[in-house]
Residue, then its C-alpha position, 0 to 999 in steps of 0.5 A: m548434432t541434429d539439424a535444429p533450426a537456427p535460433d532467432p537472433a532477436v529471441e536469443d538476445a532477449g534471453w541473454a538480456t533477461a539472464r543479465t538482468l537477473a544476475e544484476a539483481l542478485p545484490y538487491i535480492q540479498v538485501y531484502d532476503r527474509e525482510t518485510v516489505v509493506i505495500k499499500y495498494g491504492g484504489h486508483a493504482m488498482g486500475e483494470e484487471d490486467v493491472a491487478k493480475l500483474f500486481a499479484a504476480d509481482a507479489v508472488l515473485l517477491k515471496l518466492l525471492g525470499v521477501h515477506p510482502v504484506i499488502v494493505h489495500g484501499g478502495g475509496p473509488q469502489i466504495s463511492r460507486m457502491l454507495e451511488r448504486a445504493g443511493v447513499k450520498s457521500t460527504f467529504v471533509d478535507g479528503l476524509r469521507v464522513t461515515d455514518a452507520a449505513t456508509m460504514e456497512v457498505a465500506e466494510m462490505v466493499l473493503s473486507g469483501a469484494i476488494n480484499k477477496e479479489i486481490v487474494h484470488w489473483i495472488n492464489r492464481a498467480g502463485a498456484e504452481a508454487d503454492v503461494r497463497g493470499v490470506g485476506l484479513s482486516g484489522k478486526d481479525a485477532r484484534m490486529i488494529t484497535v482504533e480511536k475515533t478520528r478528531k478533526t477540526r476546521k476553521d469556520p470561514n465566517s467566524n474563523i473559529e475552530q470547530i469540531v467536525d464529526l466524521g462518524f465511524v472514521g478512526d485512527p490506529k491506537t494500537v497495532d498487534p502484528k502477531l497474526i501477520e508475523a505468524l503468517i509471514y514466518a510460517d513454513e508455508d508461503y502466505v501473503p497477508v492482504v489487509a483491509p483498512i478496517g478496525v474496531s474501537e475498544d467498545g466494539a464499534t467498527y471503523n473505517i481507517n485511511a489505508d495509507t495510515v494503516a500501512g504506515a502503522l502496520a509497517g512500524a509495528l512489523k519494523a519493515k525494511r521498506m514500505l511502498l506507497l503505490t499511487d497514481v503519480a510518479g512520486v514527489l515532484d519538484g517545482k519544475g515537475e521533475l521527480i525527486r529521487q530521495l528526501s530526508v524526513r527533515e526535507a519532507r517536512q520542509m516541503i509540506a511546510g513550504g508548500g512544495a507538497t500539495g493536495g494528496m501528496i501531503p498525507k502521503l508524506e506525513t504517512a512516510i514520515a510517521a512510518v520512518e520515525s516508528g522504525v521503518e528503514a525507508v518509505v517509497i512513493l511510486d506509481g503503482r500503475r506502471p508494470h513491475a514498479m515494485l520490482t524496479e524499485l527493490f531490485t534495480q539500482y534505478g528505483a521507481g519513485t521517491l524514497v523517504r528516509a531518516 
């Protein structure tokens, strides 16, 4: 036996704790083996570069553990900053950006260009040793997402009459063809698709789509095991500010109708409901700014947000 230095007890204990964590994760890893998980990576959840690197590393780890991650990203704050720099003023109606031709051009440049390729870059860096590769796409590729123009109405505050609001080039998914995504996730190589929320109408016009809506529609088309909505809040909170761990579709509808859900949580719950009803087993709304939130949700008994299921 050599005169090797005695191991640091703290380091040794940390090693045993890591091994125990991996062993405890085995049942959950088996649950998600070769299953598809659609991840909506939001503009605010993207955070700083260090957060983006951690997110990319976790996506690579999911792929290496046998999960098929499919990432759909937003980018509203980044679009706003680019429009400000270009001197273009944005107008919003109920949280949706009114998108004229000039705004659409900037939105596509930011979403399909800068943001999409940055996420792909970090995935490629994180997965270089194991040859896990990010693939940047938008709904325009292979006619993945065909859209129809969003129809929005609101009541005139003076006359109380419903009026049609023209949002410009803002669309909703009409059809989703998942063949390209399926070809990537089931390929012999380890690809991670990264999808920008851009689609094309039947007459060939380019439209901006809400990223939550794209994630839900794509998750339904892929019959995903899980859809993770990464946002900047812990999940759905009750009246006392406590995290609600689980909601049925019926309970989620009751929260919306009864005023328990407000602001940006309403469209997230609506997206979750639509995804579950289209075949997704469950949707989880969780805080994407927390390190390893996806791993905690999928591979531990505790979870990391609010789970919505049938």
